N, C-alpha and C positions, 0 to 999 in steps of 0.2 A: 504494500500500500504506500503510495507516494504522498508526501506531505501536501502537494498541490491539490490532489483530489480530496484530501481531508478538509482543507480550508473551504471548499465549496459545499460541504455537507453540514446539516444541522447536528450531526452526530460527532462524537469524539471517540478516540481509541485509546486504550490503555493496556499495554502489555504487562502482565503480572506473573510472577513465579512464586506461588505459595508452596514451595518445596516439592509438591507433587500435585498435579492438576486434575487427576481423575475425579476425585470426590468434590473438588472445588466447583467444577462445571455442573455436576449434579445438584449440589446445594444451591448454586446461583439460580438455576432454572426453577427452583421451587420457592424462592424468596419473593414475597409480595412485590417489592419495588422492582424486581427484574422480570416479573412474569408476563408483562405485555411485550409482544415481539417488537413493537416500535420503540421500545425503551432500551432494550439491550439484547445482545446476541453474543454468546460465548462459543468459542471453538478452541480446541486444543492445538497449540502450536509449539514448535521448537524454536528457541531464540538463539540466534547466532551472534556471538560476540566477535571472535576473530573472523577474518575473511577466508572462507574455504568453499569448497563445493557444497551443494545442498546436502544436509546430513541425512543419514539413515538412523532410525532408532536403534538398530542393532549396534551401531558405532557409538551413539550418544550414551546408551546405557552403560558403557564401559567407563564413563567419567573422564575420558581423556581428550575429548574434542573441543572443550571450552563452551559447549552449548548448555543451555538450561531448559528444562521442561517448563513451559509457561502457557498461559492462556491469554489470548488477545481478546479484550472485551470491547465491544461496540456499545456505547451508551449515549443517551440523550441528556446532555448536561442541563437542559431546561427542566428535566424531571428527576434526575439523579445526579447529585454533584460528585465531582471527583473525590472530594473529602469523604462523602458517604460511601462511595465505592471502596476506598481504601480502608475505612473503618470496618466494613463488612469482611474484607479479605483478612484483616488482622484478627477478627473474631473466628475465622474459619480454620486457621492453622496455628501451629506453635512457632512463633517468630523468633524463638530463643535458641533454636538448634542450628548449628552450623552444618550445612551440607547434609541435612537429614530431615526426614519426616516419617514417623512411625518406623517401620522396618527398612525403609528405603534409605540408602546411604550413598553419598557421592556428590561431586560438585554439580552434577546435573539436577540435583534436588535442592539446591540452595534457595533461600528465601530472598527474592529480589523484586524491586519495583523498577521497571524500565520507563523512563519519562520521555516525552516528545517535546517538551517546552520548559523554559525556566519556571513558569507558573506551576506546572505539574511537579517539577523538582522541589520547589519551595513547599508546596502543599504536602508532598510525600514526606519531606523532612519534618514538617510540623506535626503531621499525624503520627509518624513514627515516634517522635519525642513525647507526644501526649500518651501514646500507648505505653511507652517505657515508664513515664512518670506515674501512670496509674497503678503500677506495681501489681498488676493482675498475675504476672508471671514471676516465678521465683528467681529467674535469671534475667540479665539484660537482653533487650531486643537486638538481634544481630542482622536483621534484614538489611540488605545493601540497596542503594539507590543509584542507578547508573543510566546513562543515556541509551535510548533504544537504538538498535541497529537493524539488521535484516531478520525477517521472520519466515519460517517455512512451515507449511501445514504438516502435521504429523500424518503418518500413514493411515489409511482408511480404517484399519482394525483398531486404532486408538481413538477414532472419533466415536462419540457417544458410548464410551467404554463402560460406564457404570450402568447405563440402560441395557447394554448387551450382556453385562456380567453383574446382575444385582447381588449385592452382598459380597462382591469380590474385593472391595477395597473400602475401608471405612475409617481411616485415620483423620479425615477431615469432617468436622461437625461444628455447628455454631456453638460458641461459648458465650456466656453472659458477659 
């Protein structure tokens, strides 16, 4: 997705990597603020940090490619603010574990917010700081905040993973 096409749309995009995206997508689709198709749309993507050929999951899962499992979220900022989106994501996963979520371990499972603008970066830093200061977690929040780069759709068998494999992965759930 090129920035020029984003600027002509009423929607905004936010790439997020809440350690592992399978349950994140399932939870997002059942959350009231996200349930209207015009408001948001989530798909599982692989995020590329270094410049390489399009990744294959078989390579990414080894943790040596520099890619992160992430979800690219399309949302309508008139209905759902970026701050609300980030607050939801921080409630959905444990942001205090480095390169891990549940039993999944490796750099591809890091908790990261990828921003498209300075405004998104500032908002992400502010929300991360608020979450950390709230002391909901016994350890500090380690989510990284970095500029977005190239995104690649995950293979078809990863799309709608939880719907295809109900009960197959449950480390993501909404926390109070």
